[in-house]
N, C-alpha and C positions, 0 to 999 in steps of 0.2 A: 505492499501499499502507502502511493505518495504521501508526503507530509507537503501541507504548505508552509511556505517561505514564513509565514504569520503566525503560524501556530503554534505554541511553546511547545516543546520535546517533552512529554510526560514520561515520567516511570508508570511501569505497568504492572498491578501486583497480580499475584498469584491464583488460581481458582481453588475453593474449597476443596479439600479432602473426597474424591466421586465415591469413596467406599468407605463410610461409616461403620463401625463396628457395634455390635451389641453391648451394653454395659454390662457388668460384672455382675450388675444384680438386676431384678426387673422392676422400672419404675412405676408405680403407683399409679393408677388411675386417676386422671386430672393433670398429669404434670404438666409443668408450665415453663417453659423456656423465658425468661422475662425480659431477653437481652438479644433480639438478632437483628440484622440489616436483609433489606433489599435493593438490588444494584440493576435498576434500568424494568427490563432491557430497553438499551438508549435508542433504538429504534420506536420506541414506545413513549418514553419518559428520558429525556435527553439528560444526559449530564451536566451540570453548572460549569460554565465555561469559564469559573474561577479555582478550579479546583487543583490538586497538588497531585494527583495521581490517577490514573487511569485504571477503573478496576474492570475484570471480565462482566457481563453481565450472569445476575443472581438473582432474576425472578423466583416469584413466590411458589412457583410449583416445585422447583429445586428444593427449596427449604421444605416443602410438604414431604419429599421424598427422602432427606435426612432421617427427620421428625418421625417418619414411619418406623424407621429403623431403630431410632434411638430409643424409642417410645413416649416421644412427647405429643401430648393431646393439645394444648394453648400455647397463646405464643404471644408477645408482646412485640410488636414492630418498633424500630427506635428509626429516626429517620435519619440518614446519613449524610456525611459533609460533600459527597459528590453532587446530593442535589441540594442543597442547601435549602431556600424556603420552600420549593416548589413541593408541595407533598402528595401532587398527584400518584407516585410512585408508591407512596405509603398508605393511601385509601383507596387508589385506583378506581377514581372518580373525577371524571373533570367537572362535574359541579361543584365540587368542594375545595375554593381556591386558598384556603388559611385565612382569608382576610377577615372572619366572624369566628371566633372563638364558639359560640355557641354552634354553628353550623359543624364544625370540627367534633364537636363531643357527640352531637348525632351519627357523624362518621363514625364514631369509634376510638376517638383519642382520649385519653386519659391524663394525660400528662404533657411537660415541657423540659425539654433538654438542654444544660446552658453547659457549652464547651470551654470549658476552664482552663487549656492547656497551652499556652503560648507555642509548644514544640507543633501543636496541631493546625496551628491558624486561631487559637483562640485568644480572645481578649475579654477579659471578666469586666463590667461596667454595673458598678453598682445602684448605680438609679435605675439604669435600665431593667436589673435585674428584679428590684423592689416595683418598678411599673409591671411587671408583666405578673408578678406574684399577686397583684393588688386586682389583676383584671380577672384573674381565673380562679380567685380564692372564694368567688360562690360555686362553681362548678365543682370544690372541691379536688380539683387536679393533684396529683404529684408533680413534684419539683426534684428532678433527676439533676447530678451534679456529677462530671466530667473532670477530674482533679488531677492533680500530683500533689504528693505529701507535703511540699512548701506552702502549700495554700490552703490547709487547712488552721493553722495557728493565726495567721494574722485576720481569718474569717471565721472563725469557731461561735465569735456573738453573735455575727448575721447568721450563721450556721442555725443557732439555738432560736431564734429569734421567728423564722419563717413559721407562719401560721398555716402550714400544711403538711401532708405526710414528704419527707424530703429523702433521695434516695442518693446514696452515694456508689459509684460504680467502681466494679472491678478493685476489690480492696484498698481504694483510694490509694491503688500504686504502692501502697505501703509492703515491704516484701519479707520484714522482719519484725519479731517484739523486741529485737535492739534497736529500732529507728526511734528516735525521740516522737515521730509523728504517730509513731504506735499510739501511745499513752493519749494523746489526744483523741485520736479515732475512736480508743476503748471509753474514756469518757462520754466523746459526744453520743454514743451510743446509749448510754444509761438517760438519754433524753428520750420520751413516748412516740416521738414523732419521727425519729430519725430511723431509717434502714439502710442496711448492706447490702450491695450484691457480692457474692463471693464467686467471683467470675472473673474471667482475666488470667487465671493463675499462667496460664503458658505464655502470657506477655511477659510475666514476673520473672519466669524463667528464662525467655529470651535475652532478658536482660540481666542475667547474673544472678539470679534469685536459686536459692536452693532447695530443693523439694522438701527436706528435711526441716526447713526455716517456714515453710508456709505452713504444713499441717499443722503442728501444733497451734501460730497463730489464727487460724482459721477455726482452730477447735474451740479456743478460748472467746473469741469473738461472736461465735453461736452461743457459747453459754450467757455470755453477758448479753444476749437477745434474740432469745431462740425462736421468738414469735415475730421478730422482724429483719431475719434474713432469709433473702432469695438470691437463687443463682439462674443463669443463662449463658447459651453459647459463645455469643458474640460472633454467631456465624455470618457471613463467610469470611471471616476473620481479614478485616483490610489490611493494607498498610502491610503488607507481608510482602519483600521482594525476593527472599532468598528460599533456593529449593532445600527440602529439610527441615521449614521451620513452619510449614501447614498441621496446625494438631488435628487430628482425629476426634470429630464431635462425640462417639462412644467412649473414647478412652477421657474426657474432658469430663463426662457426666462419671464414670467409675470413679475419678477423684473423690466424690461425695462421700464413697465407703472408706476412704480415710478422714476427709474432713467430717462428717458427722455418723460415727460407726453406728450410734442409735437409730433404729429403725423409723421411730416415731419422731425424730429431730429431720429426717431426712422426706419424711410427710409434710413435715410445717413447712420445710426449704420449697418442697417441689410442688405443691399442693395447697394446703392452706393458707401461708402467708402470702403467695399472689392473689390466690382468689381475693382474699380480704382487702387487700390494697388495689387490685383493678376492677373490682366487680362482676367474677368472673359469677354466673348463676351457681 
């Protein structure tokens, strides 16, 4: 394919593992993946021109195929940065433009996510954050934060004051109980409106974390807030460019045997907690 002279040369990410393995345990009925993305397909839902990378198409049908093998029955789709503000790919409905929060609610949206990672192009604007929270408060939506550990300390009081359920993604990218930010995260989980996704362990491992550090951290955080812990695959694992680093989604779910050895805890994490948070019947 020829590339035009004016088009920026973007890195192309790798596709998800096409052969997901069955987990080492049988997920309970109603298991929910609270964090997955859909990319395109771009001929129907074009990618944003300001994106930082180009992913292969990952349509919803491909997610359903993975979910059927892994044992996922429910899902929460998270808007990817390659589609930016165009929610058509998330809602798959051209009549829902994203201009009206009530229309989005009717379309199945239950939260708003803030990208607070400068390395991912995120810029946190506290005034805009508080404005959006005020707009969605009446709808009871979830506020989701994608952040790095160093975000926690300067914004801990703000996080405590949010009047809605607030979810912190991917262990807050904390990888060990030895990090000073771990204690901040642990303390925040004492607040009854703060939730945590124990997802993205593969991201931590790719950045040098050791699995034997992640497991005890996960167990302690689950014990801290067993009714406010949720899980997700992060399918199709965007922003991965090197072969051998794409995780297998069945293996990711199998990690829950180590993170939550107690079956009742796994049931809460996979079924009860997401159903309560996102309003599944």
